[in-house]
Backbone as CSV, one residue per row, in Angstrom:
resi,resn,N_x,N_y,N_z,CA_x,CA_y,CA_z,C_x,C_y,C_z
1,MET,-13.193,0.598,1.456,-12.967,0.449,2.891,-14.134,1.075,3.617
2,SER,-15.197,0.353,3.747,-16.376,0.997,4.287,-16.964,0.275,5.467
3,GLU,-17.738,1.024,6.237,-18.478,0.468,7.344,-19.780,-0.055,6.796
4,THR,-20.179,-1.239,7.247,-21.384,-1.834,6.723,-22.466,-1.871,7.770
5,SER,-23.692,-2.175,7.318,-24.825,-2.217,8.223,-24.610,-3.273,9.292
6,THR,-25.027,-3.007,10.502,-24.866,-3.969,11.584,-26.209,-4.427,12.118
7,THR,-27.267,-4.178,11.380,-28.589,-4.619,11.797,-28.782,-6.059,11.362
8,LEU,-28.950,-6.937,12.304,-29.065,-8.343,12.005,-30.483,-8.700,11.593
9,GLY,-30.599,-9.562,10.622,-31.911,-10.002,10.164,-32.339,-11.264,10.876
10,ARG,-33.303,-11.987,10.310,-33.778,-13.229,10.912,-32.662,-14.258,10.861
11,PRO,-32.475,-15.017,11.940,-31.429,-16.037,11.946,-31.633,-17.023,10.795
12,GLY,-30.561,-17.275,10.039,-30.643,-18.223,8.946,-31.146,-17.635,7.643
13,ALA,-31.723,-16.424,7.690,-32.244,-15.801,6.472,-31.095,-15.179,5.693
14,PRO,-31.127,-15.249,4.353,-30.066,-14.627,3.552,-30.022,-13.118,3.814
15,THR,-28.844,-12.603,4.021,-28.682,-11.175,4.239,-28.295,-10.503,2.929
16,ARG,-28.246,-9.196,2.969,-27.860,-8.469,1.771,-26.437,-8.799,1.360
17,VAL,-25.566,-9.006,2.348,-24.179,-9.343,2.004,-24.118,-10.688,1.282
18,ASP,-24.997,-11.625,1.637,-25.045,-12.907,0.927,-25.416,-12.692,-0.535
19,ARG,-26.392,-11.815,-0.764,-26.805,-11.537,-2.147,-25.698,-10.801,-2.907
20,GLN,-25.007,-9.894,-2.220,-23.904,-9.176,-2.869,-22.770,-10.133,-3.247
21,LEU,-22.473,-11.077,-2.371,-21.415,-12.037,-2.658,-21.831,-12.996,-3.765
22,ALA,-23.102,-13.344,-3.806,-23.591,-14.191,-4.895,-23.478,-13.461,-6.229
23,ALA,-23.805,-12.165,-6.224,-23.676,-11.367,-7.446,-22.221,-11.267,-7.873
24,ALA,-21.320,-11.104,-6.892,-19.891,-11.035,-7.213,-19.405,-12.349,-7.816
25,ALA,-19.901,-13.477,-7.291,-19.522,-14.777,-7.846,-20.000,-14.910,-9.285
26,ALA,-21.212,-14.395,-9.557,-21.741,-14.437,-10.923,-20.889,-13.576,-11.855
27,VAL,-20.464,-12.404,-11.357,-19.587,-11.536,-12.151,-18.262,-12.236,-12.428
28,GLN,-17.742,-12.945,-11.416,-16.482,-13.654,-11.592,-16.591,-14.725,-12.679
29,ILE,-17.687,-15.473,-12.667,-17.893,-16.505,-13.683,-18.036,-15.866,-15.063
30,ALA,-18.722,-14.728,-15.116,-18.874,-14.029,-16.395,-17.512,-13.561,-16.918
31,LEU,-16.659,-13.082,-16.014,-15.321,-12.648,-16.428,-14.508,-13.833,-16.940
32,LEU,-14.599,-14.959,-16.263,-13.883,-16.150,-16.713,-14.387,-16.602,-18.085
33,ALA,-15.703,-16.509,-18.283,-16.271,-16.878,-19.583,-15.766,-15.940,-20.674
34,ALA,-15.655,-14.652,-20.351,-15.140,-13.683,-21.325,-13.678,-13.986,-21.663
35,LEU,-12.902,-14.352,-20.656,-11.503,-14.713,-20.903,-11.405,-15.990,-21.733
36,TRP,-12.342,-16.886,-21.534,-12.372,-18.132,-22.316,-12.639,-17.849,-23.793
37,THR,-13.613,-16.977,-24.046,-13.969,-16.698,-25.440,-12.973,-15.777,-26.126
38,GLN,-12.374,-14.854,-25.367,-11.501,-13.854,-25.984,-10.043,-14.284,-26.072
39,VAL,-9.551,-14.963,-25.045,-8.121,-15.313,-25.044,-7.885,-16.803,-24.852
40,GLY,-8.952,-17.585,-24.874,-8.793,-19.031,-24.797,-8.399,-19.552,-23.432
41,LEU,-9.000,-19.013,-22.369,-8.704,-19.485,-21.014,-8.934,-20.991,-20.929
42,GLY,-7.949,-21.711,-20.384,-8.026,-23.160,-20.316,-8.650,-23.678,-19.033
43,LEU,-8.654,-25.002,-18.912,-9.291,-25.663,-17.772,-8.627,-25.291,-16.451
44,LEU,-7.296,-25.215,-16.439,-6.592,-24.861,-15.215,-6.949,-23.443,-14.769
45,GLY,-7.066,-22.530,-15.732,-7.465,-21.168,-15.410,-8.876,-21.109,-14.861
46,TRP,-9.783,-21.865,-15.486,-11.161,-21.938,-14.988,-11.189,-22.452,-13.550
47,ALA,-10.436,-23.504,-13.289,-10.429,-24.104,-11.956,-9.886,-23.125,-10.918
48,ALA,-8.780,-22.448,-11.263,-8.186,-21.486,-10.327,-9.130,-20.319,-10.067
49,GLY,-9.761,-19.802,-11.128,-10.684,-18.687,-10.969,-11.898,-19.060,-10.143
50,ALA,-12.437,-20.260,-10.376,-13.610,-20.702,-9.619,-13.262,-20.933,-8.159
51,LEU,-12.105,-21.543,-7.910,-11.666,-21.775,-6.530,-11.448,-20.452,-5.803
52,TYR,-10.880,-19.488,-6.510,-10.674,-18.157,-5.933,-12.011,-17.531,-5.552
53,ALA,-13.005,-17.623,-6.445,-14.317,-17.039,-6.178,-14.974,-17.685,-4.957
54,LEU,-14.860,-19.005,-4.850,-15.426,-19.697,-3.691,-14.726,-19.281,-2.407
55,GLY,-13.393,-19.183,-2.464,-12.641,-18.765,-1.291,-12.980,-17.349,-0.860
56,LEU,-13.111,-16.451,-1.846,-13.466,-15.064,-1.546,-14.822,-14.986,-0.862
57,ARG,-15.788,-15.719,-1.398,-17.135,-15.686,-0.817,-17.133,-16.224,0.610
58,ALA,-16.402,-17.324,0.828,-16.380,-17.921,2.161,-15.671,-17.017,3.170
59,LEU,-14.506,-16.484,2.797,-13.721,-15.674,3.730,-14.379,-14.333,4.031
60,LEU,-14.850,-13.645,2.977,-15.467,-12.347,3.199,-16.812,-12.494,3.899
61,GLY,-17.579,-13.509,3.508,-18.855,-13.743,4.173,-18.665,-14.049,5.644
62,GLY,-17.665,-14.882,5.960,-17.392,-15.204,7.354,-16.947,-13.985,8.148
63,ALA,-16.092,-13.157,7.539,-15.628,-11.946,8.224,-16.783,-10.990,8.487
64,ALA,-17.684,-10.855,7.509,-18.840,-9.968,7.684,-19.760,-10.469,8.795
65,ARG,-19.959,-11.781,8.859,-20.819,-12.333,9.908,-20.198,-12.132,11.282
66,ARG,-18.890,-12.348,11.374,-18.229,-12.151,12.671,-18.299,-10.703,13.119
67,ALA,-18.299,-9.788,12.152,-18.394,-8.359,12.483,-19.840,-7.918,12.704
68,GLY,-20.793,-8.820,12.468,-22.205,-8.484,12.637,-22.763,-7.649,11.514
69,ASN,-22.120,-7.672,10.340,-22.560,-6.864,9.204,-23.466,-7.674,8.286
70,THR,-24.513,-7.047,7.812,-25.442,-7.724,6.915,-25.396,-7.175,5.501
71,ALA,-24.561,-6.167,5.250,-24.448,-5.593,3.908,-23.084,-4.951,3.741
72,LEU,-22.570,-4.982,2.524,-21.338,-4.287,2.197,-21.677,-2.865,1.794
73,GLY,-20.888,-1.916,2.291,-21.103,-0.525,1.953,-20.568,-0.183,0.571
74,PRO,-20.744,1.053,0.128,-20.342,1.446,-1.228,-18.859,1.249,-1.521
75,ALA,-17.994,1.554,-0.571,-16.559,1.370,-0.808,-16.198,-0.107,-0.854
76,ASP,-16.858,-0.909,-0.021,-16.618,-2.348,-0.044,-17.018,-2.952,-1.385
77,VAL,-18.058,-2.401,-1.995,-18.493,-2.887,-3.304,-17.414,-2.603,-4.356
78,VAL,-16.777,-1.420,-4.238,-15.672,-1.106,-5.147,-14.531,-2.101,-4.942
79,THR,-14.208,-2.384,-3.682,-13.150,-3.349,-3.391,-13.527,-4.733,-3.900
80,LEU,-14.822,-5.079,-3.801,-15.286,-6.375,-4.301,-15.125,-6.458,-5.818
81,ALA,-15.349,-5.340,-6.507,-15.122,-5.303,-7.956,-13.638,-5.515,-8.258
82,ARG,-12.779,-4.879,-7.468,-11.341,-5.094,-7.619,-10.990,-6.559,-7.406
83,ALA,-11.612,-7.167,-6.404,-11.344,-8.570,-6.108,-11.732,-9.463,-7.286
84,SER,-12.802,-9.118,-7.985,-13.213,-9.896,-9.158,-12.169,-9.787,-10.265
85,LEU,-11.613,-8.597,-10.442,-10.541,-8.429,-11.432,-9.314,-9.243,-11.047
86,VAL,-9.018,-9.268,-9.760,-7.897,-10.084,-9.284,-8.150,-11.555,-9.602
87,GLY,-9.414,-11.973,-9.502,-9.752,-13.341,-9.865,-9.415,-13.649,-11.315
88,GLY,-9.616,-12.666,-12.194,-9.225,-12.839,-13.588,-7.726,-12.985,-13.743
89,VAL,-6.974,-12.208,-12.968,-5.510,-12.310,-12.997,-5.065,-13.677,-12.497
90,VAL,-5.704,-14.149,-11.436,-5.398,-15.479,-10.900,-5.587,-16.540,-11.979
91,ALA,-6.718,-16.451,-12.697,-7.019,-17.432,-13.741,-5.968,-17.402,-14.852
92,LEU,-5.571,-16.212,-15.275,-4.592,-16.089,-16.357,-3.225,-16.615,-15.938
93,VAL,-2.802,-16.272,-14.721,-1.484,-16.717,-14.250,-1.474,-18.235,-14.063
94,ALA,-2.552,-18.780,-13.501,-2.631,-20.231,-13.324,-2.634,-20.937,-14.672
95,ASP,-3.345,-20.369,-15.629,-3.418,-20.974,-16.956,-2.045,-20.993,-17.618
96,ARG,-1.259,-19.945,-17.370,0.080,-19.889,-17.952,0.949,-21.016,-17.420
97,LEU,0.777,-21.361,-16.149,1.569,-22.443,-15.568,1.274,-23.769,-16.263
98,GLY,0.057,-23.871,-16.823,-0.314,-25.099,-17.501,-0.010,-25.086,-18.985
99,THR,-0.130,-23.926,-19.638,0.033,-23.850,-21.094,1.341,-23.196,-21.525
100,GLY,1.933,-22.391,-20.629,3.172,-21.699,-20.979,2.956,-20.409,-21.735
101,ALA,1.704,-20.032,-21.975,1.405,-18.799,-22.711,0.411,-17.973,-21.914
102,VAL,0.518,-16.654,-22.043,-0.411,-15.766,-21.353,-0.670,-14.547,-22.228
103,PRO,-1.930,-14.103,-22.310,-2.228,-12.878,-23.064,-1.744,-11.668,-22.276
104,VAL,-0.597,-11.160,-22.633,0.055,-10.102,-21.857,-0.837,-8.873,-21.711
105,ALA,-1.426,-8.423,-22.821,-2.234,-7.201,-22.784,-3.407,-7.354,-21.820
106,THR,-4.085,-8.496,-21.873,-5.237,-8.724,-20.997,-4.817,-8.749,-19.540
107,LEU,-3.709,-9.424,-19.245,-3.199,-9.489,-17.879,-2.846,-8.106,-17.363
108,VAL,-2.192,-7.320,-18.195,-1.772,-5.977,-17.784,-2.984,-5.073,-17.549
109,VAL,-3.984,-5.165,-18.426,-5.174,-4.326,-18.276,-5.923,-4.667,-16.997
110,LEU,-6.172,-5.951,-16.751,-6.890,-6.356,-15.532,-6.135,-5.923,-14.285
111,SER,-4.820,-6.147,-14.275,-4.016,-5.780,-13.109,-3.984,-4.268,-12.903
112,SER,-3.847,-3.528,-14.001,-3.753,-2.063,-13.903,-5.052,-1.456,-13.388
113,VAL,-6.180,-1.952,-13.880,-7.472,-1.429,-13.405,-7.666,-1.762,-11.929
114,ALA,-7.295,-2.987,-11.532,-7.417,-3.375,-10.124,-6.553,-2.483,-9.235
115,LEU,-5.348,-2.160,-9.688,-4.470,-1.279,-8.922,-5.014,0.149,-8.879
116,ALA,-5.539,0.620,-10.015,-6.060,1.991,-10.076,-7.270,2.166,-9.164
117,LEU,-8.110,1.146,-9.093,-9.304,1.243,-8.248,-8.965,1.263,-6.762
118,ASP,-7.722,0.903,-6.436,-7.303,0.961,-5.034,-7.341,2.386,-4.509
119,ALA,-7.201,3.346,-5.418,-7.263,4.753,-5.016,-8.699,5.251,-4.910
120,VAL,-9.650,4.424,-5.357,-11.053,4.847,-5.382,-11.802,4.429,-4.126
121,ASP,-11.613,3.157,-3.695,-12.431,2.675,-2.580,-12.200,3.458,-1.292
122,GLY,-10.939,3.850,-1.038,-10.665,4.648,0.155,-11.348,6.005,0.114
123,LYS,-11.320,6.638,-1.070,-11.976,7.940,-1.211,-13.489,7.816,-1.045
124,VAL,-14.053,6.745,-1.579,-15.494,6.521,-1.432,-15.851,6.328,0.034
125,ALA,-15.029,5.561,0.748,-15.282,5.327,2.168,-15.252,6.627,2.958
126,ARG,-14.260,7.472,2.663,-14.174,8.741,3.391,-15.296,9.690,2.992
127,TYR,-15.643,9.716,1.705,-16.707,10.612,1.235,-18.055,10.228,1.832
128,THR,-18.308,8.927,1.929,-19.587,8.462,2.466,-19.540,8.262,3.979
129,ARG,-18.373,8.535,4.568,-18.191,8.383,6.009,-18.529,6.967,6.465
130,THR,-18.035,6.006,5.742,-18.320,4.603,6.047,-17.032,3.792,6.187
131,VAL,-15.997,4.423,6.724,-14.731,3.718,6.951,-14.914,2.695,8.074
132,SER,-14.360,1.511,7.905,-14.466,0.492,8.950,-13.233,-0.398,8.940
133,ALA,-13.022,-1.121,10.041,-11.896,-2.044,10.141,-12.047,-3.186,9.136
134,LEU,-13.269,-3.678,8.965,-13.498,-4.763,8.013,-13.172,-4.323,6.592
135,GLY,-13.622,-3.133,6.215,-13.351,-2.640,4.874,-11.870,-2.422,4.637
136,ALA,-11.186,-1.877,5.629,-9.745,-1.643,5.491,-8.993,-2.956,5.356
137,ARG,-9.379,-3.968,6.140,-8.722,-5.271,6.057,-8.994,-5.934,4.711
138,PHE,-10.235,-5.838,4.231,-10.593,-6.399,2.929,-9.749,-5.769,1.827
139,ASP,-9.635,-4.458,1.866,-8.842,-3.721,0.878,-7.384,-4.174,0.904
140,MET,-6.827,-4.311,2.106,-5.437,-4.704,2.250,-5.202,-6.121,1.737
141,GLU,-6.132,-7.031,2.025,-5.957,-8.416,1.592,-6.043,-8.546,0.077
142,VAL,-6.922,-7.771,-0.550,-7.012,-7.798,-2.013,-5.707,-7.306,-2.616
143,ASP,-5.166,-6.222,-2.079,-3.878,-5.692,-2.557,-2.778,-6.739,-2.422
144,ALA,-2.697,-7.346,-1.233,-1.625,-8.298,-0.959,-1.723,-9.517,-1.870
145,PHE,-2.949,-9.992,-2.117,-3.092,-11.188,-2.943,-2.783,-10.893,-4.408
146,LEU,-3.164,-9.710,-4.882,-2.822,-9.333,-6.252,-1.307,-9.287,-6.427
147,VAL,-0.611,-8.688,-5.471,0.852,-8.623,-5.534,1.454,-10.027,-5.490
148,LEU,0.884,-10.904,-4.674,1.381,-12.277,-4.591,1.246,-12.993,-5.940
149,VAL,0.074,-12.879,-6.561,-0.161,-13.560,-7.841,0.755,-13.001,-8.918
150,LEU,0.877,-11.665,-8.979,1.773,-11.061,-9.964,3.223,-11.464,-9.723
151,SER,3.589,-11.603,-8.461,4.980,-11.976,-8.148,5.292,-13.381,-8.652
152,VAL,4.307,-14.276,-8.578,4.507,-15.627,-9.112,4.743,-15.569,-10.616
153,HIS,3.932,-14.760,-11.285,4.051,-14.628,-12.741,5.399,-14.021,-13.131
154,VAL,5.788,-12.955,-12.454,7.044,-12.273,-12.776,8.244,-13.131,-12.395
155,ALA,8.101,-13.948,-11.347,9.202,-14.826,-10.952,9.527,-15.816,-12.063
156,VAL,8.505,-16.270,-12.778,8.720,-17.203,-13.883,9.279,-16.478,-15.101
157,LEU,8.777,-15.268,-15.346,9.171,-14.531,-16.538,10.518,-13.825,-16.413
158,VAL,10.758,-13.231,-15.248,11.889,-12.303,-15.111,12.913,-12.768,-14.089
159,THR,12.525,-12.791,-12.814,13.474,-13.125,-11.759,12.747,-13.718,-10.557
160,PRO,13.310,-14.756,-9.945,12.681,-15.348,-8.759,12.639,-14.410,-7.557
161,TRP,13.408,-13.312,-7.601,13.356,-12.337,-6.503,11.954,-11.741,-6.345
162,ALA,11.176,-11.788,-7.402,9.817,-11.257,-7.328,8.982,-11.996,-6.288
163,LEU,9.275,-13.281,-6.088,8.518,-14.059,-5.102,8.672,-13.500,-3.693
164,VAL,9.831,-12.908,-3.421,10.049,-12.332,-2.092,9.103,-11.153,-1.876
165,ILE,8.868,-10.379,-2.941,7.930,-9.259,-2.841,6.543,-9.775,-2.484
166,GLY,6.097,-10.802,-3.196,4.766,-11.329,-2.947,4.609,-12.000,-1.601
167,GLY,5.698,-12.618,-1.109,5.597,-13.358,0.138,5.926,-12.567,1.382
168,MET,6.435,-11.345,1.218,6.903,-10.568,2.364,5.795,-10.316,3.386
169,ARG,4.653,-9.886,2.910,3.567,-9.557,3.832,3.076,-10.807,4.577
170,TYR,2.990,-11.932,3.870,2.520,-13.165,4.501,3.555,-13.702,5.481
171,ALA,4.831,-13.517,5.181,5.883,-13.902,6.119,5.789,-13.061,7.396
172,PHE,5.452,-11.788,7.233,5.300,-10.898,8.383,4.141,-11.369,9.263
173,VAL,3.045,-11.797,8.633,1.886,-12.294,9.389,2.270,-13.533,10.189
174,VAL,2.972,-14.475,9.543,3.402,-15.688,10.237,4.339,-15.338,11.397
175,ALA,5.236,-14.391,11.164,6.159,-13.972,12.224,5.400,-13.374,13.409
176,SER,4.308,-12.679,13.123,3.519,-12.070,14.207,2.812,-13.120,15.054
177,TRP,2.560,-14.304,14.482,1.998,-15.390,15.284,3.021,-15.882,16.300
178,LEU,4.284,-15.894,15.892,5.349,-16.364,16.766,5.806,-15.276,17.730
179,MET,5.741,-14.028,17.272,6.141,-12.873,18.095,4.993,-11.879,18.100
180,PRO,4.060,-12.023,19.030,2.839,-11.203,19.037,3.064,-9.702,19.016
181,TRP,4.224,-9.243,19.465,4.474,-7.798,19.473,4.498,-7.222,18.063
182,LEU,4.697,-8.088,17.042,4.686,-7.629,15.661,3.279,-7.313,15.162
183,SER,2.263,-7.740,15.903,0.889,-7.487,15.482,0.336,-6.179,16.042
184,GLY,1.186,-5.388,16.658,0.742,-4.112,17.196,0.343,-3.123,16.114
185,ALA,-0.408,-2.103,16.522,-0.857,-1.070,15.571,0.313,-0.195,15.163
186,LEU,0.360,0.118,13.878,1.431,0.955,13.340,0.917,2.353,13.023
187,PRO,1.745,3.371,13.185,1.333,4.717,12.779,1.267,4.806,11.257
188,MET,0.460,5.707,10.760,0.350,5.894,9.318,1.618,6.553,8.785
189,ARG,2.251,5.912,7.798,3.455,6.476,7.193,3.233,6.631,5.693
190,CYS,3.442,7.834,5.194,3.285,8.089,3.766,4.263,7.239,2.962
191,SER,5.473,7.088,3.475,6.482,6.303,2.764,6.052,4.855,2.615
192,ALA,5.381,4.310,3.634,4.914,2.925,3.566,3.860,2.766,2.472
193,LYS,2.976,3.753,2.369,1.945,3.696,1.325,2.569,3.757,-0.068
194,VAL,3.545,4.635,-0.220,4.201,4.786,-1.523,4.923,3.501,-1.914
195,VAL,5.660,2.928,-0.965,6.402,1.705,-1.246,5.453,0.556,-1.574
196,ALA,4.350,0.455,-0.826,3.382,-0.611,-1.081,2.766,-0.475,-2.470
197,ALA,2.401,0.744,-2.842,1.823,0.966,-4.171,2.837,0.688,-5.270
198,LEU,4.102,0.984,-4.984,5.166,0.783,-5.967,5.309,-0.684,-6.364
199,GLN,5.076,-1.598,-5.417,5.269,-3.018,-5.697,4.368,-3.496,-6.829
200,GLY,3.076,-3.148,-6.747,2.150,-3.562,-7.792,2.489,-2.956,-9.136
201,VAL,2.850,-1.674,-9.134,3.192,-0.995,-10.383,4.411,-1.647,-11.034
202,VAL,5.447,-1.915,-10.241,6.672,-2.511,-10.772,6.396,-3.905,-11.334
203,LEU,5.589,-4.684,-10.637,5.297,-6.036,-11.099,4.490,-6.020,-12.397
204,VAL,3.577,-5.070,-12.526,2.808,-4.960,-13.773,3.722,-4.559,-14.930
205,VAL,4.606,-3.612,-14.675,5.548,-3.191,-15.723,6.440,-4.364,-16.147
206,ALA,6.908,-5.123,-15.168,7.744,-6.279,-15.487,6.948,-7.324,-16.270
207,ALA,5.682,-7.516,-15.898,4.835,-8.503,-16.581,4.479,-8.070,-17.998
208,ALA,4.529,-6.767,-18.261,4.173,-6.254,-19.581,5.214,-6.582,-20.638
209,LEU,6.400,-6.982,-20.203,7.484,-7.363,-21.115,7.888,-6.224,-22.060
210,VAL,7.800,-4.990,-21.570,8.202,-3.840,-22.378,9.663,-3.467,-22.124
211,LEU,10.260,-4.087,-21.090,11.650,-3.808,-20.748,12.490,-5.054,-21.012
212,SER,13.757,-4.847,-21.241,14.655,-5.996,-21.373,14.711,-6.711,-20.025
213,ARG,15.085,-7.976,-20.068,15.096,-8.756,-18.827,16.048,-8.182,-17.780
214,PRO,17.249,-7.754,-18.135,18.137,-7.164,-17.115,17.540,-5.907,-16.474
215,VAL,16.922,-5.055,-17.289,16.324,-3.824,-16.752,15.145,-4.165,-15.855
216,ALA,14.297,-5.091,-16.303,13.140,-5.494,-15.500,13.597,-6.115,-14.184
217,THR,14.649,-6.917,-14.235,15.188,-7.528,-13.015,15.686,-6.466,-12.046
218,ALA,16.413,-5.486,-12.573,16.920,-4.401,-11.723,15.769,-3.630,-11.082
219,LEU,14.704,-3.427,-11.840,13.540,-2.705,-11.321,12.868,-3.489,-10.194
220,VAL,12.722,-4.795,-10.396,12.110,-5.642,-9.369,12.970,-5.663,-8.107
221,VAL,14.269,-5.792,-8.269,15.174,-5.817,-7.113,15.139,-4.485,-6.371
222,ALA,15.072,-3.377,-7.110,14.993,-2.057,-6.472,13.704,-1.933,-5.656
223,ALA,12.603,-2.428,-6.218,11.330,-2.397,-5.492,11.412,-3.265,-4.240
224,LEU,12.081,-4.406,-4.351,12.245,-5.293,-3.196,13.076,-4.631,-2.105
225,VAL,14.138,-3.953,-2.494,14.969,-3.249,-1.510,14.137,-2.197,-0.767
226,ALA,13.308,-1.469,-1.507,12.442,-0.465,-0.877,11.458,-1.129,0.078
227,LEU,10.939,-2.296,-0.311,9.975,-3.005,0.536,10.638,-3.510,1.815
228,VAL,11.844,-4.053,1.693,12.576,-4.518,2.873,12.844,-3.351,3.816
229,TRP,13.223,-2.214,3.249,13.444,-1.017,4.072,12.171,-0.619,4.808
230,SER,11.032,-0.637,4.103,9.765,-0.237,4.710,9.361,-1.187,5.834
231,PHE,9.508,-2.493,5.584,9.198,-3.458,6.636,10.154,-3.287,7.811
232,GLY,11.403,-2.995,7.519,12.367,-2.756,8.585,11.967,-1.584,9.461
233,GLN,11.459,-0.525,8.842,10.980,0.628,9.602,9.832,0.229,10.528
234,SER,8.921,-0.592,9.999,7.769,-1.028,10.798,8.202,-1.904,11.966
235,VAL,9.104,-2.844,11.700,9.583,-3.733,12.761,10.317,-2.938,13.836
236,THR,11.135,-1.977,13.423,11.867,-1.150,14.386,10.905,-0.372,15.270
237,TRP,9.863,0.204,14.680,8.886,0.973,15.458,8.167,0.069,16.448
238,LEU,7.759,-1.120,15.993,7.045,-2.044,16.871,7.943,-2.530,18.004
239,TRP,9.221,-2.743,17.711,10.153,-3.171,18.760,10.314,-2.090,19.821
240,ARG,10.457,-0.854,19.367,10.596,0.252,20.320,9.321,0.431,21.134
241,ALA,8.164,0.277,20.488,6.899,0.391,21.213,6.779,-0.719,22.261
242,ARG,7.266,-1.905,21.923,7.264,-3.022,22.865,8.143,-2.699,24.063
243,ALA,9.305,-2.118,23.799,10.217,-1.765,24.880,9.604,-0.715,25.798
244,VAL,8.891,0.250,25.197,8.237,1.292,26.002,7.153,0.684,26.877
245,ARG,6.357,-0.220,26.292,5.299,-0.863,27.081,5.893,-1.704,28.207
246,ALA,6.995,-2.389,27.922,7.648,-3.197,28.955,8.170,-2.306,30.076
247,GLY,8.718,-1.147,29.708,9.218,-0.212,30.705,8.111,0.325,31.581
248,ARG,6.965,0.613,30.978,5.836,1.116,31.754,5.327,0.056,32.727
249,ARG,5.284,-1.210,32.247,4.821,-2.271,33.138,5.779,-2.449,34.319
250,SER,7.090,-2.339,34.053,8.082,-2.476,35.119,7.946,-1.352,36.134
251,THR,7.757,-0.129,35.613,7.596,1.033,36.508,6.350,0.883,37.357
252,SER,5.261,0.434,36.731,4.010,0.246,37.467,4.167,-0.810,38.553
253,PHE,4.892,-1.885,38.209,5.113,-2.951,39.197,5.918,-2.430,40.384
254,VAL,6.959,-1.665,40.114,7.797,-1.120,41.168,6.986,-0.188,42.062
255,LEU,6.172,0.672,41.437,5.368,1.605,42.214,4.377,0.879,43.101
256,ARG,3.745,-0.174,42.563,2.788,-0.933,43.376,3.490,-1.632,44.526
257,THR,4.711,-2.132,44.265,5.466,-2.814,45.312,5.857,-1.863,46.434
258,VAL,6.358,-0.682,46.036,6.761,0.323,47.015,5.568,0.778,47.820
259,SER,4.440,0.966,47.132,3.222,1.397,47.818,2.770,0.357,48.819
260,GLY,2.891,-0.907,48.437,2.486,-1.977,49.353,3.386,-2.046,50.567
261,LEU,4.692,-1.856,50.375,5.625,-1.887,51.496,5.404,-0.713,52.429
262,ALA,5.026,0.450,51.853,4.816,1.654,52.656,3.638,1.494,53.603
263,ARG,2.699,0.638,53.209,1.545,0.421,54.077,1.940,-0.452,55.252
């Protein structure tokens, strides 16, 4: 989650962020090739991984340009590495939909490392004093997409309730388009961070197939209940904040009206 350089280069000239994204795409292809040679990644997995890499480059590159950034900072590079690992998870999960088989150990390792690195990029950003809105959003989107992909995998293996975990954040975004007050800034809550981190951990454990199906299902449902509670807390806070803002606007209107009449 880092702040990046905002010095613009020559119009049309490749920026450092373009080179960084090209390098990330090369790393993604190398990871897919390694999965092909080591675990027999199929055509569907290759296609999903390549499409993911193209989408990542387009979305992150566009966001960086809109922010006026020409380079990714050190924490963003860590997040970009996490995103490449997520691309490997995407390829494996997509391949399973086509072949019905997945290398469990490889999936668990890639997912676990991606989750563990989530604790690194934030620390790097704070240590280097390069925290930025773009970096924080990038970090959040990588987390959300990893949870979404894992939820699809676990929904097939264990319980369809896992899909609700993966789709919850995206449903909230869609709801905020319809009700703009949901897009307001939220205060930092330790409980929200814990619950969010719990989702990825629970999904990885369920995907590892180390628990019986009933136990894994109960674990996923418990994580979902915690997530619903956390989202409920956020919605309640935003609703109350909306009511406070509405009250202030009403008071201001009344005061202006009274002042105008007094004149």
